[in-house]
ROTOR-223001 format. One record per residue: residue number from 1; residue in one letter; chain; y, x, z of N, C-alpha, C, O in turn. Coordinates in steps of 0.1 Angstrom, whole numbers, padded with zeros to 4 digits. Atoms other than C-alpha are relative to their C-alpha. Layout:
N
PT, NUM, A, A, Y, X, Z, Y, X, Z, Y, X, Z, Y, X, Z
...
This chain:
96
PT, 1, M, A, -0004, 0004, -0015, 1060, 1195, 0480, -0011, 0007, 0011, -0008, 0012, 0022
PT, 2, K, A, 0010, -0006, -0011, 1026, 1206, 0496, 0002, 0014, 0003, 0001, 0019, 0015
PT, 3, K, A, 0000, -0015, -0002, 1030, 1241, 0490, 0013, 0007, 0007, 0013, 0019, 0011
PT, 4, C, A, -0011, -0002, -0007, 1066, 1239, 0506, -0004, -0003, 0015, 0000, 0003, 0025
PT, 5, A, A, 0000, 0004, -0018, 1053, 1222, 0539, -0012, 0013, 0000, -0010, 0018, 0011
PT, 6, L, A, 0009, -0009, -0006, 1023, 1251, 0539, 0010, 0013, 0003, 0010, 0020, 0013
PT, 7, Y, A, -0011, -0013, -0003, 1052, 1278, 0536, 0006, -0001, 0011, 0006, 0008, 0019
PT, 8, I, A, -0007, 0001, -0010, 1071, 1263, 0560, -0008, -0002, 0017, -0003, -0001, 0027
PT, 9, F, A, 0010, -0001, -0012, 1041, 1259, 0586, -0004, 0012, 0002, -0006, 0014, 0013
PT, 10, L, A, 0003, -0010, -0004, 1032, 1295, 0581, 0008, 0010, 0004, 0006, 0021, 0010
PT, 11, L, A, -0011, -0009, -0005, 1065, 1308, 0584, 0002, -0004, 0015, 0004, 0005, 0023
PT, 12, S, A, 0000, 0002, -0013, 1068, 1289, 0616, -0011, 0006, 0015, -0008, 0011, 0026
PT, 13, L, A, 0009, -0010, -0006, 1034, 1303, 0629, 0003, 0015, 0001, 0002, 0021, 0012
PT, 14, L, A, -0004, -0012, -0001, 1047, 1336, 0621, 0011, 0003, 0012, 0010, 0010, 0022
PT, 15, L, A, -0011, -0001, -0012, 1080, 1332, 0641, -0006, -0002, 0016, -0003, 0004, 0026
PT, 16, V, A, 0007, 0001, -0017, 1058, 1318, 0672, -0005, 0013, 0004, 0000, 0019, 0013
PT, 17, M, A, 0003, -0014, 0000, 1038, 1349, 0668, 0007, 0012, 0006, 0002, 0020, 0015
PT, 18, V, A, -0009, -0014, -0001, 1067, 1373, 0668, 0010, -0004, 0013, 0018, 0003, 0018
PT, 19, A, A, -0012, -0001, -0011, 1086, 1355, 0696, -0014, 0001, 0012, -0008, 0005, 0023
PT, 20, C, A, 0008, -0001, -0010, 1052, 1356, 0720, -0003, 0014, 0000, -0003, 0018, 0012
PT, 21, S, A, -0003, -0011, -0003, 1050, 1392, 0711, 0011, 0008, 0004, 0009, 0018, 0011
PT, 22, G, A, -0012, -0009, -0002, 1087, 1405, 0714, 0000, 0006, -0014, 0010, 0000, -0018
PT, 23, T, A, 0001, -0007, 0011, 1083, 1423, 0682, -0007, 0006, -0006, -0018, 0008, 0000
PT, 24, L, A, 0012, -0001, 0010, 1064, 1434, 0653, -0004, 0014, 0002, -0015, 0018, -0001
PT, 25, T, A, 0003, -0017, -0001, 1066, 1473, 0661, -0006, 0002, 0016, -0008, -0008, 0023
PT, 26, E, A, 0006, -0003, -0014, 1052, 1489, 0693, 0006, 0008, 0007, 0001, 0016, 0015
PT, 27, E, A, -0012, -0010, -0005, 1085, 1506, 0701, 0003, -0005, 0016, 0004, 0004, 0025
PT, 28, Q, A, 0001, 0008, -0016, 1087, 1483, 0735, -0010, 0000, 0006, -0021, -0003, 0000
PT, 29, P, A, 0012, -0001, -0007, 1065, 1486, 0760, -0006, -0016, 0005, 0002, -0024, 0009
PT, 30, S, A, 0003, 0012, -0003, 1044, 1455, 0767, 0003, -0002, 0014, 0002, 0008, 0022
PT, 31, H, A, -0004, 0007, -0016, 1055, 1435, 0802, -0011, -0007, 0006, -0010, -0011, 0018
PT, 32, R, A, 0013, 0005, -0006, 1019, 1422, 0805, -0007, 0010, 0009, -0008, 0021, 0005
PT, 33, P, A, 0008, -0007, -0005, 0998, 1437, 0830, -0012, 0005, -0005, -0020, -0004, -0010
PT, 34, S, A, 0012, -0003, 0008, 0970, 1458, 0817, -0016, -0003, 0008, -0027, -0005, 0003
PT, 35, V, A, 0011, 0003, -0007, 0947, 1451, 0847, 0006, -0011, 0011, 0017, -0010, 0017
PT, 36, L, A, -0005, 0011, -0012, 0950, 1420, 0871, -0009, 0003, 0013, -0021, 0006, 0012
PT, 37, F, A, 0002, -0002, -0016, 0943, 1423, 0907, -0005, -0010, 0007, 0005, -0015, 0012
PT, 38, S, A, 0001, 0010, -0011, 0929, 1397, 0929, 0008, 0007, 0016, 0012, 0018, 0019
PT, 39, E, A, -0007, 0000, -0013, 0946, 1394, 0963, -0006, 0008, 0009, 0000, 0013, 0018
PT, 40, T, A, 0008, -0007, -0011, 0917, 1410, 0982, -0003, 0013, -0006, -0007, 0022, 0002
PT, 41, A, A, 0001, -0012, 0005, 0914, 1437, 0957, 0006, 0014, 0005, 0018, 0013, 0007
PT, 42, E, A, -0009, -0009, -0005, 0923, 1473, 0971, 0009, 0005, -0012, 0004, 0006, -0023
PT, 43, T, A, -0008, -0004, 0008, 0954, 1485, 0953, -0003, 0016, -0006, -0007, 0024, 0003
PT, 44, P, A, -0001, -0010, 0006, 0952, 1515, 0929, 0003, 0012, 0006, -0004, 0022, 0004
PT, 45, Q, A, -0005, -0010, -0007, 0974, 1535, 0950, -0009, 0006, 0010, -0010, 0018, 0010
PT, 46, A, A, 0010, -0004, -0011, 0949, 1539, 0978, -0009, 0011, -0004, -0014, 0017, 0005
PT, 47, Q, A, 0009, -0008, 0012, 0929, 1560, 0951, 0007, 0014, 0001, 0000, 0024, 0000
PT, 48, F, A, -0008, -0013, 0006, 0956, 1587, 0948, 0011, 0002, 0010, 0020, 0010, 0006
PT, 49, I, A, -0006, -0005, -0010, 0973, 1588, 0981, -0004, 0009, 0007, -0015, 0005, 0013
PT, 50, M, A, 0005, -0008, -0010, 0966, 1616, 1001, 0003, 0001, 0015, 0015, 0000, 0017
PT, 51, V, A, 0000, 0000, -0015, 0963, 1619, 1039, -0008, 0012, 0006, -0016, 0018, -0002
PT, 52, W, A, 0007, -0008, -0006, 0949, 1644, 1064, -0009, -0003, 0013, -0005, -0009, 0023
PT, 53, L, A, 0011, 0004, -0010, 0918, 1642, 1085, 0000, 0015, 0010, -0001, 0026, 0003
PT, 54, L, A, 0005, -0013, -0011, 0913, 1670, 1118, -0014, -0001, -0004, -0021, -0010, -0008
PT, 55, A, A, 0014, -0003, -0001, 0881, 1688, 1118, -0009, -0010, 0011, -0021, -0012, 0008
PT, 56, S, A, 0008, 0008, -0008, 0868, 1665, 1147, 0012, -0008, 0006, 0022, -0004, 0011
PT, 57, G, A, -0008, 0010, -0006, 0885, 1632, 1155, 0000, -0012, -0006, -0007, -0013, -0016
PT, 58, S, A, 0005, 0013, 0006, 0888, 1598, 1146, 0015, -0011, -0006, 0017, -0023, -0006
PT, 59, K, A, -0011, 0005, 0005, 0923, 1594, 1132, 0003, 0007, -0013, -0004, 0016, -0017
PT, 60, Y, A, -0003, -0007, 0015, 0940, 1605, 1096, 0019, 0000, 0003, 0024, -0005, 0012
PT, 61, H, A, -0012, -0007, -0002, 0976, 1618, 1094, 0009, 0001, -0013, 0004, 0004, -0024
PT, 62, R, A, -0009, -0005, 0012, 1006, 1622, 1070, 0002, 0011, -0001, 0001, 0015, -0012
PT, 63, I, A, -0001, -0014, 0003, 1011, 1655, 1077, -0013, 0011, 0009, -0019, 0011, 0020
PT, 64, N, A, 0012, -0011, -0006, 0986, 1684, 1082, 0003, 0007, 0012, -0006, 0014, 0017
PT, 65, N, A, -0004, -0006, -0015, 1004, 1698, 1116, 0003, -0011, 0011, 0010, -0010, 0021
PT, 66, C, A, -0009, 0014, -0013, 1010, 1663, 1137, -0010, 0006, 0011, -0022, 0009, 0011
PT, 67, G, A, 0006, -0003, -0013, 1006, 1671, 1172, -0007, 0013, 0003, 0000, 0022, 0005
PT, 68, N, A, 0002, -0015, -0002, 0985, 1700, 1179, -0012, 0000, -0009, -0021, 0006, -0005
PT, 69, M, A, 0006, -0003, 0010, 0966, 1697, 1149, 0004, 0015, -0007, 0015, 0021, -0008
PT, 70, N, A, -0001, -0017, 0007, 0957, 1732, 1130, -0002, -0002, -0015, -0013, -0005, -0020
PT, 71, P, A, -0001, 0001, 0014, 0966, 1730, 1095, -0011, 0006, -0010, -0016, 0002, -0020
PT, 72, K, A, 0012, -0011, 0007, 0941, 1759, 1086, -0010, -0010, -0002, -0012, -0011, -0014
PT, 73, T, A, 0009, 0009, -0002, 0915, 1732, 1094, -0001, -0013, -0002, -0010, -0021, -0001
PT, 74, A, A, -0004, 0016, 0002, 0930, 1700, 1086, -0008, 0001, -0016, -0009, 0010, -0024
PT, 75, K, A, 0006, 0000, 0013, 0911, 1685, 1057, 0008, -0012, -0011, 0008, -0023, -0006
PT, 76, E, A, -0006, 0010, 0005, 0931, 1665, 1029, -0008, -0006, -0008, -0015, 0000, -0016
PT, 77, V, A, 0007, 0010, 0005, 0915, 1634, 1016, 0008, -0012, -0004, 0020, -0014, 0000
PT, 78, T, A, -0005, 0012, 0005, 0922, 1600, 0998, 0004, -0006, 0011, 0002, -0002, 0023
PT, 79, L, A, -0003, 0007, -0013, 0937, 1573, 1019, -0014, -0011, -0002, -0019, -0017, 0008
PT, 80, K, A, 0013, 0010, 0001, 0906, 1551, 1004, -0013, 0009, 0009, -0023, 0002, 0013
PT, 81, V, A, 0013, -0004, -0008, 0882, 1577, 1022, 0005, 0001, 0014, -0004, 0004, 0022
PT, 82, A, A, -0009, -0001, -0015, 0905, 1578, 1055, -0004, -0014, 0005, -0009, -0017, 0016
PT, 83, K, A, 0001, 0013, -0007, 0902, 1541, 1057, -0015, -0004, 0002, -0019, -0015, 0007
PT, 84, G, A, 0016, 0002, 0000, 0864, 1543, 1055, -0005, 0000, 0015, -0014, -0007, 0019
PT, 85, G, A, 0006, -0003, -0013, 0859, 1556, 1091, 0009, 0006, 0010, 0006, 0012, 0020
PT, 86, Y, A, -0011, -0004, -0007, 0891, 1565, 1104, 0014, -0010, 0005, 0016, -0020, -0003
PT, 87, I, A, -0012, 0012, -0002, 0925, 1545, 1121, 0012, 0011, -0001, 0011, 0024, 0000
PT, 88, P, A, -0010, -0007, 0002, 0956, 1557, 1115, 0010, 0006, 0012, 0011, -0001, 0022
PT, 89, C, A, -0006, -0005, -0011, 0977, 1578, 1138, 0013, -0006, 0003, 0020, -0011, -0006
PT, 90, N, A, -0010, 0007, -0004, 1005, 1565, 1160, 0012, 0008, -0001, 0024, 0003, -0002
PT, 91, N, A, -0015, -0009, 0003, 1028, 1596, 1157, 0006, 0004, -0010, 0018, 0008, -0010
PT, 92, C, A, -0008, -0008, 0012, 1033, 1606, 1123, 0000, -0013, -0010, 0004, -0012, -0022
PT, 93, D, A, 0000, 0010, 0012, 1026, 1571, 1108, -0004, 0001, -0015, 0004, 0001, -0024
PT, 94, P, A, 0004, -0002, 0012, 1004, 1576, 1078, 0004, -0012, -0008, 0011, -0020, -0001
PT, 95, P, A, 0004, 0009, 0007, 1002, 1551, 1050, -0008, -0009, 0005, -0014, -0005, 0015
PT, 96, R, A, 0015, 0008, -0004, 0978, 1522, 1057, -0005, -0008, -0012, -0016, -0014, -0011
């Protein structure tokens, strides 16, 4: 009788583990986030979104030819870099 109770316990434990993981194989993607962010943490997208800076100026732009910008002298930087000392342009409305 004790062995039967142990087997039932182990089987129920295995079922709970399978239910929590979703599956025994790794075919399905995990729905758990790999990284947790706080509300104040910078989003990872800001590291990869590119914007444009004028050779001299205080604004960053969505496109390299906004207004009177010269595309040949415009410099492409990440949004994270641009937010460090520039303000968004009102004309081309770059990401913020």
